[in-house]
N, C-alpha and C positions, 0 to 999 in steps of 0.2 A: 839708768832706773825707771824714768817714768814713762820712755818708750816703751819698757817690756813692758811695766803696770798697763800701759792702753792695750798693748796689741793681744796680753792676757783678757781684760774687760773686752774688747774688741768679740773675742773668742765666744766668752760665756755669752755675752749675746746675742751672736749667730747661733751658737748651742738654744740659747732659750726660744730663738726665735722658731728655729726647727721641729723643738722641741713644742709648741705652742700649733702649731702648724698639722702636725702632725695629730697633737692632744684632739684640734676638731674634726677632724677624720675618726676619731678613735670610738668603736661597735664595742658592745657587748655581746656575752654569750647569747646566741639566739636558739630558746626550746625547741625541738622537735629538729636541729640547723647545726651548723657549724659555729665551735666555739673558739673563742681567740686562744693561740697559743694553744688548739691542740692537738695532741701528739698519738693519742689511744685511737679505736675505732667508735663510733658510732655509738653514744648508747644504745641498746638493745630494747627494743619495744612487741617484737613479735620471736617467736620460739624457735625461729631456722634464724633468726643473727644472733642469737643466744650461743647458740650452737656453732655459727659460726666463729665468736668470741673466745668462747673455749677452743675451736679445734686451731685458732690462730695463736694462743699462748701454748695451750699441748705443743704445738711442731715448731715453735720457738725454744721451746726450753729447751726441746731433742737436740737444736741442730747447737744452740749453745752450749750446753754438753760436749756435744762430738765435737766442738770447735775450740773445746776446751783441753780437751784428753788429748785432740791429734794434735793439738800445735804444742800442748806443754810439755809431751813427753820429745816432742820434734826438738824444741827450744834447750827443754834438760839435758836432751842426750848431745845436742851443739856444744852446747859451755861445758857439762861435764867431760867430754871427750873432745874437746878442743888442742890443736897442735901443740901447743904453747905450754900445753899440759904434760910431753913428749906420747901422745897419745899415736897412734899411729894406726892409717888405715883398714881393715881387715878384710879379703875377700869369702865371704860365707857362703855354703850351700844354702838354696833356700833349700830349710822345712817342710814335708807335707804337712804338718799341723798350720804351719804359715800359710800356705795356698789355701787350704781348707778353712784355713779362719776369716783371712779378706774375704772371703767369697761367702761364707755363711750368714758374716755376723751385723753386713750389709742388708742383706739380704731379710735379716730378723727387723729390722732396720725400718724398711723400705713398707716390710707389712702392719706392724704397728703405727706406720704413719699412711699407708693407704688405708686400712680396715676402717677407721672412724672418721678417716677423710669421703671415702665410698659412698655411708652414711647420711653423712650431709647433703652430698651431693645427691645422692637419689632423690631423698626428702626435699630437697627444692623444686627437682621436677616432678614431683607428683599433684597433677592441677584437677584429680580428680576431686569426685564431690563438694565441688564447689558452690559456697550458695547465691555469688552474682559475679557474671561475667562482664567484664569491662574491654573492647575493644580500644586502644593507646596509638595514635596514629600521628606519627610523625610528621611536621610540617618545616621548611627552612622558615621563618623561625618560631613553631608552636607547637602543640600538642590537641587534635582535635580528641576526646571523649563520647567514647556510641556506648551505653548503657544497655549488654546484649540479654542478659539473661540472668531472673531473679526480680526486688522489688526494685522498682525506677526503669524496667523493660520500654526501651522506645526513646529517653531523651540525650539527651544529645549537644555538646557544644564545644568549642573551643575558645583553650586557658591562654595567653597570650602575659606576657612580658607588663607589668603596672606601666603605663604613659609616662609619669612623672619618676619613677627610677631609672627609667631611658632618658629623659633629657638632664636626670644628673648627670649621668654615664658623657650622655653627649656633650652636657659642659664642660666638662673637667674638673669636676671637686676645687671650683676655687678656695681660698685658703677663706675659711670661718663658716663650709659649708658642713653642715650638719646631715650625718650619712646614718640612717635609721640599720637597725640590730639588721634587717632583714632587704637592705641593699642589693636588689637584681634576682630578687628570690618571690617577691611578692606578683601575683599575679590576677587578671581582673575575673577569672575562673577558676576555682578552685578544684579539686578531683574530689566529691565527697561519699565515703566509703562508713557503715555501719563498725564499729567497735564489737570483737567475737564473733566475725564471721570470715570465712574463707573467701578471698576474693581470687578473682584467677583474673590476670589481667594479660590479654593479647594483643601482643605490637607486630608494628606494619610498617611503613613510611612512603608518605609520596612521592619522595624525591632523592634523596641522598639515604644515604646510613646515617641512621640515631642510635640512641641505647639511655630505655628507658630506668634512672639509678633512685633507688630511695635510700642513702645508707643506714636509717634509721630502723628499714624493714629486712632489710640486710637482703634488693635486693634491685639488680641489674642484668636488664634484656635487652638485647638490641633489637632496633625494630632495621627490617629490610625491605626495601621495598620489593613488592612481585612475591615474600615468604612472610608466613603467618608464624610467629613463633608466640611464646608463653610461659608465664610467673605467676609466684602465688605468695597471697602474703596473708597473714590472720594480724591484727594488731590487740593487743592486752590492754591498750588504753587511749583515751581520746585524746587528742591536742591535734597540734597543727605540725606536719611533720616535711620537708623538705629537702628535693634533690633537683638536678641538672641533669640533662643530656650531657652522655659521657663518652660520647661519639664527635670525633672535628668531621662537622659537619657543614664548613663556610663559613665566610665573614663575621654573621649573626650568631655565631654555639655561644658564646656567655653572656646573652640573651632569650636559653631557653630556658626558667626554673622550671620545679615539678613542684606541686605545691598542694599533696590531700593534707582533708581535714577526716579526721577520726570522730564521731559522735557518737553521740548515745544512739540503739535502735529507735527510741520514740522521734529525737530529735530528726535522725534520717527518712524515716515516714513523713518526717513531717516537710522536711526538703523537699522529698518527691511531691510532694502534693503542691507547693506552690512551685516548684519548674513545669510542672504539668502544667499549671494556673498558667504563669509567666509564656510558656512552650505556645498554647492555645491562644491566648492576646495576643502575641506576637505573628501568629501564622498567618500569612500575608496569601492574596488569592492575588497568583498567579495571571487572572483574564483581567484585573485589576486596570484601569488605564488611569496614571500621574500627573499631576503636572508638572510643568516642569521646575519652577520651585522647590515642590516636593520630592521631588527625586534631584536631587542637587543635595536635599537638607538631609536627607536618607542614605546619599551615595559620601557625603564626607564622611554619617560614624564609620560606612565599613571602610572605607577607605583608610581612617585613621586607626580601624583598628588590624588590619591585614594592610595594609599595604606600604606608611611611611616609614615604615623600620628600614626598606630598599631604598625606594624615589623620594623619600623628603618629605616635608610638609608643605616644603615648596614645588615639586613637582623636578627640580631641576636632575634629579638623580647624584647617585655617586660612586664615582671608579668605573667600571666597566657597567653599572647600573644607567639605563639608559631615560633623558630625560623624557616626563612624559606634555611637560610643556614645550607647545611649539612642535610636537610630533606629529609626524606625514599619518603616523595609524593612527591617533588620536583625532587632527582636526580635520579625514577624510573618513572614508565609507568605516561605517561602525561594524559591518561584517567580519572582518579582520582580525579586529579589538576582541569582537567575541569569540571568535576562536582560539585569542591568546590568550584571555580567559578560563576558556571551560578547558582547553588542550597542555597548555603550556607552549614553549618554546624553548631554541637553543640549548637543547637537552637537559633540559631539568631548570637552565639558568634561572628562567622566571619559570616557576611552576603553577599543572595544574588549577586552579579553584572551582573546581566541579561541584567542591560542597558545602561554597554558596550557594544560596537558594535561590533560585531565575530573577524576585525582583533586588536582591541583594546587588548580585553582577549586574544589572542595568541600571541601577542606582550609582554605584561606584565607576561604571563605563558615562553614564550621562555628568558626574561629577568632573572627570579628569575633563572630559567636552566643553566646560562650562565653566572653568576658572583658573584660577592664575590669568597667563593672558591668552587662554582659551576662550574664546568669545563666543562658538559655532552656533550657541542657540538649539544644536541639533538636541533632539529626548531619543532613551533608548527604553522599549515598551519590557514589562517579565514576559511577554509572548513573544518577544523577539527570542528570548533566552528559550526559550519553554521549544521554538519551534527549531533553532540552532540545536539544541541536544537533540532531538529525532537523525 
């Protein structure tokens, strides 16, 4: 008896421990993002998303009705005319009305399903008369945004997973870790758009196929290297809305979130002014000659923002990713390393980084040449990158 009680207590304690560890990782619903135990589609904030919701339930109800009718008749017939009740199978000639019926009825059903579906699909592809056009470029594993037309034209930046969230994931979330509600969805630079404005999103990719998807907007568009696709949305309310890359694009696929911040027109104008001032302040003179210390410090920031996900903070690489620490390419002639960063290599396994400025590329190369066990004392200047681009 005592042994049984002891076993039960141990089981209860084990269950409590599991619950406690699970509770430590518990998260709440994320407004604009996923909800805990979410069953339905995301609450819509665009007209297109609302129509998608309606279409989803409309088609679902038709399918349920068909299922109940077909299987109801089938099960009734099997039960009512089973052999144990003395019924015998009969061979009947198929009458003309049956042939016509099972051809015409499904055709009518398909028409009733196709008409509203076509209406929504056509609306999804109508990107005309956009008030703001933004190009979203997929990289392994981040998004680049360029404001092409409309207020904010000329702005551009890269949106990357927040480094603190990446560190949380790399830690394995040990017991007691507090996980934020926006875990793996927080980025350093969210895409900012005004409420009530039609925003056209042009998608492409730099390396492999990605997909730009924000469920609250009812938007999902593939981003394919060498191709330009487009979609659009018009958010009806302000707030933060989240999505993720929806194409399996490599080992860091889970770390490629999308964060769209919808603000009022006045707030958007203020944001544009601020970003333009920041861009002007950060503009680098490609003819400037840097000191080794300053270039390494600048390069460390570029490395942490763009390279650390693959090459790791220690420069040792991971899996098939080659180490930078002790690398012959890094230690020797910088010309080859410059070409690798500008053009990539290994069929895109190492992506091209032409989108970075000449100063940023020079800085990150200088950083790798003078970090970890690499103490070459060599420096690459922005002018070297400018010359290599020609």
